C-alpha positions in Angstrom: 0.0 0.0 0.0 2.8 2.4 1.0 4.8 1.8 -2.2 1.6 2.1 -4.3 0.8 5.5 -2.8 4.4 6.7 -3.3 4.4 5.5 -6.9 1.0 7.2 -7.6 2.3 10.4 -6.1 5.5 10.2 -8.3 3.3 9.8 -11.4 1.4 12.9 -10.4 4.6 14.8 -9.9 5.9 13.8 -13.3 2.6 14.8 -14.9 2.6 18.3 -13.4 6.3 19.0 -13.9 6.6 17.7 -17.5 4.7 20.4 -19.5 7.3 23.1 -20.5 6.3 26.3 -18.9 8.4 29.2 -17.5 10.1 26.9 -15.0 11.1 24.4 -17.7 12.5 27.2 -19.9 14.5 28.5 -17.0 15.8 25.0 -16.2 16.9 24.5 -19.8 18.5 27.9 -20.1 20.4 27.6 -16.8 21.6 24.1 -17.7 23.0 25.4 -21.0 24.5 28.5 -19.4 25.8 27.2 -16.1 25.8 23.5 -16.3 23.7 20.5 -15.2 23.8 21.2 -11.5 22.4 24.7 -11.9 19.6 23.4 -14.0 18.8 20.5 -11.7 18.9 22.7 -8.5 16.5 25.2 -10.3 14.2 22.3 -10.8 14.5 21.3 -7.2 13.1 24.7 -6.2 10.0 23.9 -8.2 9.9 20.3 -6.7 10.0 21.8 -3.2 7.0 24.0 -4.0 5.2 21.0 -5.4 5.8 19.2 -2.1 4.4 22.1 -0.2 1.3 22.5 -2.3 0.9 18.8 -2.7 0.8 18.3 1.0 -1.8 21.1 1.4 -4.0 19.5 -1.3 -3.7 15.9 -0.2 -4.4 16.6 3.4 -7.5 18.6 2.5 -6.5 21.8 4.1 -9.5 23.6 2.6 -9.2 26.7 4.8 -5.6 27.3 3.7 -6.4 26.5 0.1 -9.2 29.2 0.2 -6.8 31.7 1.8 -4.3 31.2 -1.0 -7.1 31.6 -3.6 -8.2 34.8 -1.9 -4.8 36.4 -2.4 -4.4 35.2 -6.0 -4.3 38.7 -7.4 -1.2 39.7 -5.4 0.6 36.4 -6.0 -0.1 36.5 -9.7 1.1 40.1 -9.8 4.3 39.2 -7.9 4.9 36.1 -10.1 4.3 38.1 -13.3 6.7 40.8 -12.4 9.3 38.3 -11.3 8.9 36.5 -14.6 9.4 39.7 -16.5 12.5 40.5 -14.5 13.9 37.0 -15.2 13.0 37.3 -18.9 14.8 40.6 -19.3 17.8 39.3 -17.3 18.0 36.2 -19.5 17.7 38.3 -22.7 20.8 40.3 -21.6 22.8 37.4 -20.3 26.1 36.5 -22.1 26.9 32.8 -22.5 29.7 31.6 -20.3 32.7 30.0 -21.9 32.2 27.0 -19.7 29.7 25.8 -17.1 30.0 27.5 -13.8 31.7 25.5 -11.0 28.5 25.5 -9.0 29.3 27.9 -6.2 26.9 27.5 -3.3 25.7 31.1 -3.5 24.7 30.7 -7.2 23.0 27.4 -6.6 21.1 28.8 -3.7 19.9 31.7 -5.8 18.8 29.4 -8.6 16.9 27.2 -6.1 15.2 30.1 -4.3 14.1 31.9 -7.5 12.2 28.8 -8.8 10.8 28.1 -5.4 9.4 31.6 -5.1 8.2 31.6 -8.7 6.3 28.3 -8.2 4.8 29.3 -4.9 3.5 32.6 -6.3 1.3 30.6 -8.7 -1.8 29.6 -6.7 -3.1 27.7 -9.7 -0.6 25.0 -8.8 -2.5 23.9 -5.7 -5.8 23.9 -7.7 -4.1 21.6 -10.3 -3.0 19.3 -7.5 -6.5 19.2 -6.0 -8.1 18.5 -9.3 -5.6 15.7 -10.2 -5.9 14.1 -6.8 -9.7 14.2 -7.0 -9.7 12.8 -10.5 -7.4 9.9 -9.7 -9.0 9.2 -6.3 -5.5 9.7 -4.8 -6.7 11.7 -1.8 -9.2 9.1 -1.0 -6.6 6.4 -1.1 -4.6 8.1 1.6 -5.9 7.5 5.1 -4.4 9.8 7.8 -1.6 12.3 7.8 1.2 9.7 7.5 -0.1 8.3 4.2 -1.0 11.8 3.0 2.5 13.0 3.5 3.8 9.8 1.8 1.7 10.6 -1.2 2.9 14.2 -1.3 6.5 13.1 -0.9 6.0 10.9 -4.0 4.8 13.9 -5.9 8.0 15.8 -5.0 10.1 12.8 -6.0 8.4 12.5 -9.3 8.9 16.2 -10.0 12.6 16.0 -9.0 13.1 13.0 -11.3 11.7 15.0 -14.2 14.1 17.9 -13.5 17.0 15.5 -13.2 16.2 13.9 -16.6 15.7 17.3 -18.2 18.9 18.9 -16.9 20.9 15.8 -17.7 19.6 15.5 -21.2 20.1 19.2 -22.0 23.5 19.1 -20.4 24.6 16.5 -22.9 23.9 19.0 -25.7 25.8 21.9 -24.2 29.3 20.9 -25.4 28.0 20.8 -29.0 26.7 24.4 -29.0 28.8 27.4 -30.0 28.8 30.7 -28.0 26.7 32.2 -30.8 24.1 29.5 -30.6 24.0 29.9 -26.8 23.6 33.6 -27.2 20.5 33.1 -29.4 19.2 30.5 -27.0 19.5 33.1 -24.2 17.5 35.6 -26.3 14.8 33.0 -27.2 14.5 31.8 -23.7 14.3 35.4 -22.4 11.6 36.3 -24.8 9.6 33.2 -23.8 9.9 33.9 -20.1 9.1 37.6 -20.6 6.0 36.4 -22.6 4.9 34.3 -19.7 5.3 37.2 -17.4 3.3 39.6 -19.6 0.6 37.0 -20.0 0.3 36.7 -16.2 0.1 40.4 -15.8 -2.5 40.7 -18.6 -4.6 38.0 -16.9 -5.0 40.3 -13.9 -7.2 42.6 -16.1 -10.0 40.0 -16.1 -10.0 39.6 -12.3 
């Protein structure tokens, strides 16, 4: 039963992490620019947010879920502005001659940025709640211990995806010229900036 819950959670985590959104673009870009570890650690920030929101959803903390939904305007505003900042910064970034050595400060910054970015998207918890309900996952977990096990599986599945993505992209880095990396930076920056502007535009309809 325990392994089944963990596996089910891992599949949910993979399903939520796999679609390429702003976090995926950031992970790919940072892997190409700074190396596999930077890309993977960026993904771990998102996986940590998935663990937090997954725990909230699977334990049925409806009051907290409602509170998060109630401040969605401000979290979406913050997230949109943060995406615009990251997009502009990526647009202006110059490709490094080689991957960064992975200094602790740089890795911590990469982790924190994706953690904050994912946490400022309250739609994440709604997605978890919908998937849990659709798969009957929340009903399969009885008590806090099994609920936490399911949420841990979600985080593990998410982390596995970021490991595979950063590892796969990292294999391509040595084949790319500085000019190609510069254009990738520009393309990634425009995509991230586009996500940010779309998030800000969505506030008009609130």
